C-alpha positions as CSV (number, residue, x, y, z in Angstrom):
1,M,-29.5,-22.3,-22.3
2,N,-25.9,-22.5,-23.9
3,I,-23.4,-23.0,-21.2
4,N,-21.0,-20.0,-21.6
5,V,-18.1,-19.9,-19.1
6,P,-15.3,-17.0,-20.1
7,P,-11.8,-17.0,-20.1
8,P,-10.6,-16.4,-16.2
9,G,-8.7,-12.9,-16.7
10,L,-9.0,-11.1,-13.5
11,Q,-7.7,-14.6,-12.0
12,I,-4.8,-14.4,-14.6
13,D,-3.8,-10.8,-13.5
14,F,-4.0,-11.8,-10.0
15,F,-1.6,-14.5,-10.5
16,F,0.9,-12.4,-11.5
17,L,0.2,-9.5,-9.2
18,L,0.5,-12.2,-6.5
19,Q,4.1,-13.4,-7.3
20,Q,5.3,-9.4,-7.3
21,I,3.2,-8.8,-3.4
22,K,5.0,-12.4,-2.2
23,T,8.7,-10.0,-2.5
24,T,7.1,-7.5,-0.5
25,N,4.1,-7.8,1.6
26,L,4.0,-11.2,2.6
27,Q,5.8,-13.9,4.6
28,D,8.4,-14.9,1.9
29,A,9.7,-10.9,2.4
30,L,9.2,-11.0,6.4
31,K,11.1,-14.1,6.3
32,K,13.9,-12.5,4.0
33,T,14.0,-9.6,6.2
34,V,14.6,-11.0,9.5
35,R,16.9,-13.4,8.4
36,K,19.5,-10.6,7.5
37,M,18.8,-9.1,11.3
38,D,20.4,-9.4,14.4
39,I,17.3,-11.4,16.0
40,T,18.7,-10.5,19.6
41,L,17.5,-7.2,18.8
42,I,14.2,-8.5,17.2
43,D,13.6,-10.6,20.7
44,M,14.1,-7.3,22.9
45,E,11.5,-5.5,21.3
46,L,9.1,-8.3,21.3
47,A,9.9,-8.8,24.9
48,K,9.5,-5.0,25.4
49,L,6.7,-4.7,23.5
50,V,4.3,-7.5,23.2
51,P,2.5,-8.9,26.5
52,K,4.4,-12.5,27.8
53,N,1.5,-14.4,27.4
54,H,0.2,-13.8,23.8
55,L,4.2,-14.4,23.2
56,A,4.2,-17.5,25.3
57,L,0.9,-18.7,22.9
58,L,2.7,-18.1,19.8
59,A,5.9,-20.2,21.4
60,S,3.5,-22.9,22.4
61,Y,2.7,-23.5,18.6
62,G,6.3,-22.8,17.8
63,L,6.2,-19.8,16.0
64,R,8.3,-16.4,16.3
65,G,6.2,-12.8,17.7
66,E,7.1,-11.3,14.6
67,L,4.8,-13.5,12.4
68,V,2.1,-11.8,14.1
69,F,3.5,-8.9,15.5
70,A,4.9,-5.4,13.9
71,V,8.0,-4.0,16.0
72,P,10.3,-1.1,15.1
73,C,13.6,-2.7,14.4
74,I,11.7,-5.0,11.6
75,L,9.9,-2.0,9.6
76,K,13.3,0.0,9.9
77,Q,15.0,-2.7,7.8
78,D,12.0,-3.3,5.7
79,P,9.3,-0.5,5.6
80,L,7.5,-1.9,2.9
81,L,6.8,-4.7,5.6
82,L,3.9,-2.4,7.0
83,G,1.7,-4.4,3.9
84,Y,2.3,-7.6,5.6
85,Y,0.9,-6.9,9.0
86,R,-1.9,-4.4,8.0
87,L,-3.0,-7.8,5.6
88,L,-3.1,-10.0,8.2
89,L,-5.6,-8.1,10.3
90,G,-7.6,-7.7,7.2
91,F,-7.8,-3.8,7.1
92,S,-8.1,-2.6,3.5
93,K,-5.9,0.3,2.5
94,K,-8.7,2.3,1.9
95,A,-9.4,1.9,6.1
96,F,-5.9,1.9,7.6
97,Y,-4.6,4.8,6.2
98,T,-6.5,7.6,7.3
99,A,-7.1,10.4,9.5
100,D,-9.5,7.7,12.3
101,F,-6.5,5.2,12.0
102,G,-4.1,8.1,12.5
103,C,-2.4,6.1,9.9
104,S,-2.4,8.4,6.8
105,S,1.4,9.7,7.2
106,F,2.8,6.0,7.2
107,K,1.1,5.1,3.6
108,K,4.5,5.9,1.9
109,M,5.7,2.8,4.3
110,E,3.9,0.4,2.8
111,E,3.6,1.7,-1.3
112,Q,7.6,3.3,-1.8
113,G,9.7,1.5,1.3
114,A,9.9,5.1,2.7
115,L,10.8,5.9,6.4
116,S,10.6,9.9,7.1
117,T,12.3,11.3,9.7
118,A,8.9,12.1,11.7
119,N,7.1,8.6,10.7
120,E,10.4,7.1,12.3
121,A,9.9,9.1,15.8
122,R,6.3,7.7,15.8
123,L,7.3,3.5,14.9
124,E,6.8,2.1,18.4
125,Q,3.8,4.3,19.0
126,L,2.1,2.9,15.5
127,C,4.1,-1.0,16.4
128,K,2.6,-0.6,19.7
129,A,-1.2,0.4,18.2
130,L,-0.7,-2.6,15.6
131,I,0.4,-5.2,18.6
132,Q,-3.0,-4.6,20.8
133,S,-5.1,-5.2,17.5
134,A,-2.7,-8.6,16.7
135,C,-4.1,-9.5,20.3
136,F,-7.8,-9.3,19.7
137,L,-6.7,-11.1,17.2
138,L,-5.3,-13.8,18.3
139,D,-7.6,-14.2,21.2
140,G,-10.1,-13.8,18.7
141,V,-9.4,-16.8,17.1
142,N,-8.2,-18.8,19.9
143,Q,-7.7,-22.3,18.7
144,K,-4.5,-23.4,17.4
145,I,-2.2,-21.0,15.0
146,S,0.3,-22.0,12.2
147,A,2.1,-19.8,9.6
148,S,0.0,-22.0,7.1
149,N,-3.3,-19.9,8.5
150,L,-1.7,-16.9,8.8
151,H,-0.3,-16.6,5.7
152,D,-3.9,-17.3,4.6
153,L,-5.8,-14.4,6.4
154,T,-3.3,-12.7,4.3
155,L,-3.7,-13.5,1.1
156,L,-8.2,-13.2,2.0
157,T,-7.1,-9.6,2.6
158,L,-4.8,-9.7,-0.3
159,G,-8.0,-11.0,-2.6
160,A,-10.7,-8.1,-1.8
161,Q,-7.6,-5.4,-2.4
162,L,-6.8,-6.8,-5.7
163,R,-10.2,-6.7,-6.6
164,G,-10.8,-3.4,-5.5
165,S,-7.4,-2.5,-7.4
166,Q,-8.6,-3.8,-10.8
167,N,-12.5,-2.2,-10.2
168,T,-10.8,1.3,-10.0
169,K,-8.7,0.4,-13.3
170,K,-12.1,0.0,-14.6
171,G,-13.5,2.8,-13.3
172,E,-10.8,4.9,-14.3
173,A,-10.9,3.5,-18.3
174,G,-14.9,4.6,-18.3
175,I,-14.1,7.5,-17.1
176,I,-11.6,8.2,-19.7
177,T,-13.5,6.7,-22.3
178,V,-16.7,8.5,-21.7
179,F,-14.2,12.3,-21.7
180,N,-13.0,11.0,-25.0
181,L,-16.9,10.2,-26.8
182,I,-17.6,14.0,-25.4
183,R,-14.2,15.4,-27.1
184,D,-15.3,13.7,-30.0
185,I,-18.7,15.6,-30.2
186,V,-17.9,18.5,-29.5
187,Y,-14.5,19.0,-31.5
188,S,-15.4,21.1,-34.2
189,S,-16.1,24.0,-31.6
190,T,-12.8,22.6,-29.9
191,I,-10.3,25.8,-29.2
192,N,-8.0,24.1,-26.9
193,L,-7.2,20.6,-25.6
194,N,-5.2,18.7,-23.2
195,N,-5.6,15.2,-21.2
196,K,-7.4,16.9,-18.5
197,Q,-9.9,19.5,-19.9
198,I,-11.6,20.0,-23.5
199,E,-12.2,23.8,-23.7
200,L,-14.8,25.4,-26.6
201,V,-16.6,28.5,-28.2
202,N,-20.2,28.3,-28.2
203,A,-22.8,30.1,-30.7
204,A,-23.1,32.5,-27.8
205,N,-19.6,33.1,-28.0
206,R,-19.4,31.5,-24.8
207,R,-16.4,29.9,-23.0
208,V,-17.4,26.0,-22.5
209,L,-15.0,23.7,-20.6
210,I,-15.8,20.0,-19.9
211,E,-13.0,18.9,-17.4
212,F,-12.3,15.5,-15.2
213,S,-13.1,15.7,-11.9
214,P,-13.0,13.9,-8.4
215,D,-16.5,13.8,-7.7
216,P,-18.4,13.9,-9.6
217,D,-15.6,12.6,-13.1
218,I,-16.8,14.8,-15.7
219,I,-17.8,18.1,-15.6
220,I,-19.2,21.1,-18.1
221,R,-19.4,24.5,-17.2
222,E,-19.8,27.7,-19.3
223,E,-18.8,30.8,-18.6
224,M,-20.8,33.7,-18.4
225,P,-20.3,37.4,-19.4
226,N,-19.3,38.5,-15.7
227,G,-16.5,35.7,-15.2
228,I,-19.2,32.9,-13.1
229,F,-19.6,30.2,-14.5
230,R,-22.7,28.1,-14.7
231,N,-22.6,24.8,-13.7
232,I,-24.2,22.6,-17.0
233,I,-23.6,18.6,-16.5
234,A,-22.5,16.3,-13.4
235,I,-21.7,13.1,-15.0
236,E,-20.8,10.1,-12.7
237,V,-19.2,7.0,-14.6
238,K,-19.5,3.5,-12.6
239,G,-17.7,1.5,-15.2
240,G,-17.6,-1.5,-12.9
241,E,-19.1,-5.0,-15.0
242,D,-19.9,-6.5,-12.0
243,F,-23.5,-7.0,-11.7
244,S,-24.2,-8.0,-8.0
245,N,-22.2,-4.9,-7.1
246,V,-24.1,-2.5,-9.6
247,H,-26.9,-1.0,-7.0
248,N,-24.1,0.2,-4.9
249,R,-22.3,2.1,-7.5
250,I,-25.8,3.9,-8.3
251,G,-25.9,4.7,-4.7
252,E,-22.2,6.3,-4.7
253,A,-23.4,8.1,-8.2
254,E,-26.4,9.2,-6.0
255,K,-24.2,10.7,-3.1
256,S,-22.0,12.6,-5.8
257,H,-25.2,13.8,-7.7
258,Q,-26.3,14.9,-4.5
259,K,-23.5,17.4,-4.0
260,A,-23.4,18.6,-7.7
261,R,-26.9,19.8,-7.3
262,L,-26.4,22.1,-4.2
263,A,-23.1,23.3,-6.6
264,G,-26.0,24.3,-9.0
265,Y,-25.6,21.7,-11.7
266,V,-28.5,21.4,-13.9
267,E,-28.2,18.0,-15.1
268,C,-27.0,14.8,-13.4
269,W,-26.0,12.1,-15.6
270,T,-24.9,8.4,-15.2
271,I,-23.1,6.5,-17.2
272,I,-22.8,2.5,-16.2
273,N,-21.5,-0.6,-17.2
274,V,-24.0,-3.2,-16.8
275,D,-26.5,-3.9,-19.6
276,R,-28.6,-6.4,-17.4
277,I,-29.7,-3.2,-14.9
278,N,-33.4,-2.3,-14.1
279,L,-32.9,1.6,-15.3
280,G,-36.9,1.6,-13.0
281,T,-35.1,0.3,-10.3
282,A,-31.6,2.4,-11.0
283,R,-34.4,6.0,-10.8
284,K,-35.9,5.0,-8.0
285,E,-32.4,4.7,-5.8
286,S,-30.8,7.8,-7.8
287,P,-33.5,10.5,-8.1
288,S,-31.3,12.9,-8.6
289,T,-30.1,11.6,-11.6
290,N,-31.9,12.8,-14.8
291,Q,-30.3,10.6,-17.1
292,F,-29.3,7.0,-17.2
293,F,-26.7,5.8,-20.2
294,K,-25.0,2.2,-20.6
295,L,-21.4,2.7,-21.6
296,S,-22.2,-0.2,-24.2
297,D,-24.3,1.9,-26.3
298,L,-22.1,5.1,-25.9
299,I,-18.8,3.3,-27.1
300,S,-20.9,1.7,-30.1
301,R,-21.1,5.3,-31.3
302,N,-24.9,4.3,-32.9
303,G,-28.1,3.9,-32.1
304,N,-31.0,5.7,-29.9
305,E,-29.1,5.8,-26.9
306,Y,-25.8,7.5,-28.5
307,N,-27.9,9.6,-30.6
308,D,-29.4,11.0,-27.4
309,F,-26.5,11.4,-25.7
310,S,-24.6,13.3,-28.5
311,S,-27.6,15.6,-28.4
312,R,-28.1,16.1,-25.2
313,I,-24.3,17.3,-25.0
314,I,-24.9,19.5,-28.3
315,A,-27.9,21.2,-27.0
316,L,-26.8,21.8,-23.3
317,T,-23.2,23.0,-24.4
318,G,-24.9,25.2,-26.9
319,I,-22.7,24.8,-29.7
320,R,-23.6,24.9,-33.6
């Protein structure tokens, strides 16, 4: 077999993203902010909020407390730095900014650098929770700590975050690709079209809508004479190319299709972007899926798979 190592496109993207994040969410950004501040104010808040033994532990390694512990004055000065403390503690955005953590309202601090009046009033409460978690981190590590290995911890979380972000982009691109394929198949019957919805009239003179949807990704519905919609097709598009994670994605599709079944959808389709998948195994993992299609077969706009996909769209929407 030939050895074929592809170009590291994802790693190149990570490199440039890392240069941006250094200025907002990593140690360099924290140090830059602290240099502008009154250090006595930081020390007063650290002394007030952080257990003395944990501050002493950091001091014994020659480290300042704010490298590990968030205090209100720093987050007021630069709300973006909430991202630094989240990364240090190893929490993804998806997990951290949830009702379970009670941190949903603080998301704009990290993403937009915005601190609302309501969030400012809760800032000390947020810092206390972050400090408590950081104390567990120090107790769990229980060995020599350095600024370098604290930085490494943030990068470990960041790497997973960037990979997840890139996978999300691939997933969104896959959904748009499938939507555009369907648009071209039904184009001759289309009466209205925008970037979110295709409206067409079928042979029975009924209105059919093809739409983006949060869950599933694309839905096709037919309006009946009484004004109620008949749910025809629910489509889940899994655009990730990582073979090792494909079975998790099929599991996600199954959950979506189970909801679609309860909503009355006649057909549930799953489109995947991994060519090596064993479709027999996939059908066992998602029994609610009526049809599996490979994205590469559809993109080619040729061959049996594409023709089957196109024929089913035409038949189920009822267009001429």
